[in-house]
N, C-alpha and C positions, 0 to 999 in steps of 0.2 A: 366649800373647797375651792378657793380662788387661786391658790398657789399651785405651782407645778409640783408633782411628787418628786422625790429625790431622783435626780438623774435624767430628767426629761431632756429631749433634744433641744439644744441651743437655749435653754432657759425660757422657752416660750411659756407665757403665762396661761395659755389656753389648754395646755396638755392635761392638767389636773381635772379641769372641767370635762374634757373629752373622755377621760377614763371614767369619771363618775357617771356621765350620761350613758356611755355605752354599757357600763356594768349594770346600771339600773334597767336599761333596755333588755339586757340578757336575763335579768331576773324576771321581768314581765313576760317575755316570750317563752322562756323555758318553763316557768310556773304553769302556764296554760296547757302544757303537754300532759301534766300529771294531775293537776288540781281538779279536773272535771270528773275523774273516776269515782270519787267518793260521793258525788252528787247524783249519780245515775239513777238510784232508786227514786229520789225526789223528782227528777226530771221525768221519769217514766210515769209517775202518778199524776203530775201536773199537766203534762202534755199528752197523756194517754199513748205513750210510745211503746212499741214492742222491742224485742231483743235486737232485731236487725237495725231499727232506727237508732237505738242506743249505741250499737257498735259504730255506726257512722258518725254519731256525735263525737266520738273519740278519734276515729280514723280519718275523717275529712280533714282535720287540721294536720295530722301527721303526714298524710299522703301528699298534700299540696306543698307543705313545708319541705319535705324530702325531695320532691321532684324539681323544685325551682331554686334550690340553694346554689347549684353550680351555674345555671344561666344568669341568675341575679348577680352573683359575684363577678362573672366575666363582663356583664353589661355595665356594672359600676365602674370598672376600669376605664370605660369610654365616656360615660355620662357624668361621672363625679360621685364619689362615695358619700359625701355629706348629703347631697341631694337625694340619693337613693335611700340612705338611712332615714332621712326625714319623711320621705314618701311612705316607707314601710311602717314607721310609727303611726302616721296618719291613717293608713289603711287598717292597721291592727286596732287602733282606738275606735274608729268608726264601726268596724265589724264587731267589736266587743259590745258597743251600744246595741247593735242589732241582735246579738245573742241574748242579751239581758231582756230585751223587749219581745223576743220571738213568741208569736202566738201559737205556733205549732212546731213539730219536730222537723219538718221540711225546711222551714225558715232557719231554725237553729243550725241545721247541718250546712246550709248554704253560707251562713255567716261564719261558721267554724272554718269552712274552706277559705273564705276571705281572710280570716285571722292567719291561716297558714301562709297565704300569699304575703301578708304583711310581715310575718315572722321571718320568712325566707329573705325578704329584702333587707331586713334589719341585721339578721345574724350573719349573712354573707358579706356585709360591709363593715360591721363593727370591728372585727379583728383587723381588717385591712386599714381602717382609720387609725387604730392603735399602732399597727406596724409602721405606718407612715410618720408617726409622731415620736417614736422612741427607737433607739438603736442598741444592738448588742445585748449585754446582760441586763441593761436597764429595760429593754423591751421585754425580756423574760419576766422581770418583776411586775411590770404593768399587766402583761398577759396573765400572770399568776393571780392577780387581783380580779381580773375579768373572769377567769375560769372559776375561781372560788365562788363568785357571785352566781354564775350559771349553775355550777354543780350543787351548791346549797339550795338554790331555788327548785331544782328538779327533785331533790330528796325531801324538801319541805312541802312539796305539793300536797301529799295526803294530810299533813297536819293543818296547813292553811285551809284546805277544802273542808276538813272536819270542823274547824272553828267556825267558818262561815256558814256551813250548812246547819250545824247544831245551834248557832246563835242567831242567825237571820233567815235567809232564804237562798235557794240555789242561784237565783238570778244575780245576787250580789257577788258571786264568783266572777262575773263579767263586769258588773258595774264598777267594782273597785279598780278596774283597769283604766277607767276614764280619767280621773284626776292625775293618775301617774303618767298616762300617755300624754296628756296635755302639758304636764310639767316637763317631760322629756322634749317635747316639741319646742317649748319656750326656751329651754336651756340650749337646745341645738341651734336655734335661730340666733341667740344672743352670745353664746360662749364657744361654740364648736366651729373651728375653721377647717377648710378643706385641706387634707394632707396629700392629695394626689399630686399636686404640683411639685412636691419634693421628690416625687418618684420618677420624674421625667415624662416624656410625651406618652399619650395613650397608645395602645396597639394600633397598627396601621390597617388600612383596608376596610371594606364594608363589614357590617356586623354579621356574624355567622348565624343566620336564621335557621338554616337547615340543621346545623349542629345543635342549636337550642331545641328544636323539635325532636331530634333524635335522643338527646340527653334527657329531656323531660319525659319522653315516651318510655325510654328504658327504665328510668328510675321509678316512674309511676307504676309501670307494669310489675317490676320486681317487688316493690314495696306492697303493692295491692295484693299480689299473690301471697306474700308472706303473712300479711295481716288477715287474709281471708281463709287461708289453708287450715289453721287450727280449728275454726268453727264450722267450715263447710266440708272439710275433708280434702286431702291433697290431690286426690284423683278427680275431684269435682271440677267441672269446666270453669267455674267462677274463680278458682285458684290456679288451675293448671294452664289455662289459656294466657292470662296475663304474665305468669311466670315465664313461660316459654317465649312469648312475644317479647317481653322485656329483655330476656337473656339474648335473643337473636339481634336485638337492636344495639347491644353493647359493641360487638365487633363491627357493626355497620358505622357506629359513631366513631370508633377508634380509626377505622379506615378513612372516613371522611375528614376527620381532624388532621390526620397525618398529611393529607393533600393540601390543607389550608395554610400550613406553615405559621408565619407570624400573625396571620389574621384569624387563627383558629379560636373557637370558643374555649377549648382546652388544649394547650400545647402539649402533645403527647411526648415531646422530647424531654419534658421534665421527669418522666418516669425513668430516664437514664441516671438521674441523681439518686443514689441509694437512700439518702436521708428523706427525700420527698416521698419515695415509694414506701419507706418505713413509716412515715407519718400517716399515710393513708391506711396501711395495714394495721397500725396500732390504734388509729381512730376507730376503725371497725371492731377490732378485737376487744378493746377496752370497754366499749359500749355493750358488746355481747355479754361480758362477764359481770358488768355492774347492773345496768338497767334491764338486761335480759333476765337476771335472777330476781330483781326487785318485785315484780308482780306476784311471784310464787311465795315470796317471803311475806308480802302483805296478805296474801290469801291464807297463809298459815296463822298469822297474827289475828286476823279478823274472823276468818271462817272457822278454823279449828279451835283456836284459843278463845274466841268470842269477844275480842276487844273491839270497842267502838272505833269509828274513824279517828276521833280525837286521841284516844288512847294509843291507837296504832301509830299515828304520827309522832306522838311523844316518845314512843319507844325507838322510833327510827332516828330520833335526835342523837342517839349514841353515835351514829355514822355522820349525820349532818354537821354536828358541832365540831368534829375533828376536821372535816373538809374546810369549814370556815376558819378554824384556828391555824391550820398548817399551811394551806395553799398560799396565803399572802407572803409566806417566807420561803417560797420555792426558789427564789433567787439566791438564797444562802446556800442551798444544796448545790446550785450550779457553780458557785464560787469555789466550793470544796471538791467537787467531783466533775468528771466529764459528763456531757449531756447523756451519752448512752448509758453511763453508770447510774445516773439519776433515774432514767426511765426504767432500767432493769431493776433497780431497788424498789421503785414504786409498784411495779407489776408483781415482783416477788412477794412483797408484803401483802398485796391483795390476794395472792395465791395462798399464803399462810392463813389469812383470815378466812377464806372460803373453806380451807381444810378443817379449821376449827368448827365452822358451822355445819360441816358434814357429819358431826357427832350427834346431831339432833335425833331424839327418840320420841316415842308416842307419849311418854309420861313427863316430858320436860316442859318447863315454863319458858318464857321468852328470854330468861337470863342466860340460857345455854348459848344464845346467839350473841350475847353482849360483847365478849372479846372479839368475835369475828366482825361485828359491826364497827367496832372501834378501829380495827386493823384495815377494814375496807375504806373507812374515812381517811385514815392516814395514807394508805397506799394510793388512793385516788388523788388526794391533795398533792402528793409528790409527783405523780406521773402526768396528770392532766395538764397542768400549766405549761411545762416545757413542750408537751406534745402539740399544743395549740400554736406555739411559736416556731416549731421546726419547719413547717410547710412554708410559712411566709418568710422565713429567714434564709431559705435556700433558692428563692426565685428572684428574678429581676424585680425591683420595687414596683415598677409600673404594672406588674401582674399579680400583685398581692391579693386583689379581690378575687381573681380566678383561683389562686391557691387556697385562699380562705374558704371559698365556696366549695371546692373539691373536698377539702378536709372535713368541713362541716357536713357535707352530704353523707359521709360514711357514719356519722353519729346516729341519725335515725335509722339508717339501713342496718347498722349493727344492733340497735335495740330491737327492731322487727325480727331480724334473724335470730337473735338470742331468745326472744319470747317463743318464736316458732320452733326452734330446735329443742329448747328445754321443755316446751310443751309436749313434744313427741316423747322425750325421755320420761317426763312425768306421767303421761297417759299410759305409756307402755309398762311402767313399773306398777301403777295402780291396777291396770288390766291384768297383769300377771299375778299379782298378789290376791286379787279379788276375781279370779276366773270363775267360770260356772261351777266347777267342781268344788271350789272352796266355799262359794256362797250356798251351794246345795247342801253341803255339810253343815252350814250354819242355819239351815231351814229357811232360806230366802226363796220365795216362790219363783218359778222360772220366768214368769212375766215381769217380775220386778228387778231382776238381776242387772240388766243394763242400766235401768234408771238409778239403781244404787251406785253403780260405778260412775255414772255421769254426775250425780250429786256430790260424790266424794271429790271428783276432779275439780268441781266448782267450789269446794269448801263449804257446801251446804249440809252440815251435819245435822242441823235441826230437821231438814227435809228427810234425811235418811231415817231419822228416828220416827218421824210421823208415818212413813210408808211401811213400817215393819210391824208384825204382831209383837205383843209385849214380851213373849218368851225369847224372841230372837234379837231384841234391841241391843242389849249390852254386849253379847258376843260379837255381833256385826259391827257395832261402833268401835269396839276394841280392835277388830281386824281393820276397820277403815282408818283409824288413827295410825296404826302400824304401817299400812300401805301408803298413806298420805305422807308421813314423815320419812318413810323410805324413799319415796319419789323426790322429796325435797333434798334429802341427804345426797341422793345420786346426782341431782342437778348441781349442788355445791361442789361435789367431787369433780364432775366434768368441767365446771367453770374454773376450778383450781388448776386443772391440767392445761386449760386454754391460757390461763394467766401465766403459767410457767413458760408456755410457748412464746407469749408476748415478751417475757423477760429475755429469752434467748434472741428473739427477733430484734429487740432493742439493741442488744450488744453487737449484733452482726450488721444491722442496716444503718444505724445512726452514726454519722461520722462528723467529728468536730470541724474538719476542714471544709465540709460543705457549708456549714453555718458561717464560717469566717470568710469564705471567698465567693460563694455563689451569688450573693446579692448584687455584685457589680458585673456579673457575666451573663452571657446568654446561656440557655439550657445546654446547648451542645458543648460549650466550654466547661460548664460546671461539672459535667459528668466525668471529666478527665481525671 
């Protein structure tokens, strides 16, 4: 791809390479969020890791990634986005080598945290690089391609992981990052030019170190509490203390940033721009209803229906394929409709898809989810690309890194919140359907009832069968399947309602005039 894609700024030859390199980086960084899940059993066996260690193999990446997106984006506005992007790729690639060679679970967790650092440096700057190279509707087309790459990678994670684990070894999940990372570094050095110079001078004043610490602490605390709560319990100190601490740091961060003015890590005056606030709200909500639902859908496919990781990934292609097919054409929707209408359309289609998925019952095959998966792919492909462009399109160009970092921050936060909230809905439904009275009537011994509920929540139907006397197995399994699909259906119904809220929020908050005028103005002017 040596030529500029149609409509690049000023006909610069490097734009096509920039888009290709940043999109490939988005695939690499996003894939590693989901690809590891299917390899956890093999990692546990090879490294003799317990449940807590396995949870941290997943969470170490996500937590560091989420905590550092905003600080990294703001820092890139000062130090150079291309430089920060290349540094992130280098860190991620080196950390991937460490993950693959890890002799124990502690080393693997540490290297996963370094991967999260590299991912934050890359993803907070990639969008800002694109925003600096394209303008107007052409920018939306470029961001559409970038978003399609990232969205497809996230959905393809289980499939890629299944192929690698079943065909080779879990360590190759990380080793395959090495040639790709080196390719990105080489292409960045040879073909990608800095776009920050087109955006004007960087923000004035000393770098906001206090704001960085407050932001990282708040995001780390909230995300840590959200990922710990479902396993440890919401009243446990390991979840409650970081949640409360992170929540208390949020107003402290806002108050500090309001005093910093133009030198702030995050310019809170941008929240006066309705479209910017809308981009943040929608970034959060869209991840809640998409990737918040996905783990429970995978649990149903693999745990209850018994599909292998590879089979599960192949079935999820019904969603992934439409993300890849539709997202690159998001610019066509923006030519025909106002941006708020495109966002409302995408989130409304997602809501319809989730409602069709809420029909799932205990005797259904995966085909009952097929129409919903297709609609989720189409809805996400329509909504996500313009969403990524809204935030960087309503801020002064020299602050695109900060805007990108803030918007991206709410993606992992939305995922963690969705998993946590839907986990409560799921557990409550299973606990209600399989309460002690119900299990007693099915001849389940008192000492085994909580273990049965725990196994059903984890999708471990084989374990349920093994712990029961022969006479009770089929009746209990029937009740367990009914409770499990009832919980999944309830999750889909709640997510559909949240998606409808997102459609309304899109129509109310997203304003075309913000996109057309804010780029050349200061935040205080753009809000007028």
